N, C-alpha and C positions, 0 to 999 in steps of 0.2 A: 390343426393346420400349422404347417411349418413356414415361418416367415422370418425375415431378417429385420433388425432394428434400424432406425433412422441413422444411427451412428455408423453402421456398416456402409451405407450408401454415401454418407458424407466422407468417410474414409476413402472410398473409391474415387470420389471427386477430388480428393487431395492429390491423387496420382496425376490425374488430368481431368479437366472439366468435361463433363458429358459421360464419363465412364459409369457413374452412379445411375444416371438416367437410362443408359443403355441396359444396365443390369436390372432396372425396374421395368424394362420393356417399353420405355418411353423413347422409342427409336428416333423419331423425327427431332425431338428436343435434344437428345444426346448427341446425335451426329452433327446437328447444326452447331451446338456449342463447341464440340470438339474441333470442327472445321474452322469456326471463327477464331478459336484460340490458336490453332496451328497457323492460320494466316497471319494473325497479329504477331505471333512469335517469329515467324519467318521474315516478316516485314522488319521487325526490330533487329533481327540478326543480320539482314542484308544492309540495313542502315549503318551497322558497325563494320561489316566485312568489306563492302565495296570501297570505302575510303582507304582501308588498309591495303587492299589489293592495288589500288592506284598509287598509293604511297611507295610500295615496294617494287612496282613494275615500271614506274615512270622514269624516263631519262632526264626529265626536267628537274630543276632544283626542288628538293623534297619539301613538301608542305602538306601537313596532315590537317584536313578540315573535316570534322564530323558534324553533320547537321543534327543538332540536339533536339530541335522541336519535333521533327518526324519520329525520332527515336523515342521521345517521351510520349508521343501520341500512341505509338505502337505498344509500348509498355503499359500505358494506361488502359488501352483497349483489352489487352490480354488479362490484366488484373480485373477489369470490370466483368469480362466474360466468366472468369473464375469465380468471382464473388456471386454473380447471378446464379451460376450453377449450384452453389451452396445454398443460397437463399431459396431457390426453387424447391429443393428437397425439403428444407425446413418448413416452408409454407404449404406445399401441396402434397406431401407424402403422408398418408395416414395408414399405418399398418392395419391389416384386416383383423377383426376380432377372432382370436383363436378358439378352437373347439374346447380346448382344455380349460380356458377361462370360463366358458359358459357352464361346463360341468361343475367347476368349483363353486360358482355362484348358485347353481341349482341345489347342490348338496347343503349349502348354508341355509337356504330357505326352508328345507325340510326339517 
């Protein structure tokens, strides 16, 4: 039986959380984690982008005010989703026993 190692799926999750789960055919988990990460990433990006847009388009005296707390919450949420996607593969993925391994063990017993 041809299967991939746990490190392969962890590497896919390093690209974006949920990609490894989708490759494992854990579609609900993978899509949910990918969407949650993208929402948190977009939220953090908008927390940075909107004050800059207001700063450069306002005719009032310039004052740049970035809300740090929502930005940190968005970054923390993205990091937590990413870490959970890695932990999920470490805890719940068990590679199937390959047929080649069974043949090797059978030959040693004889």
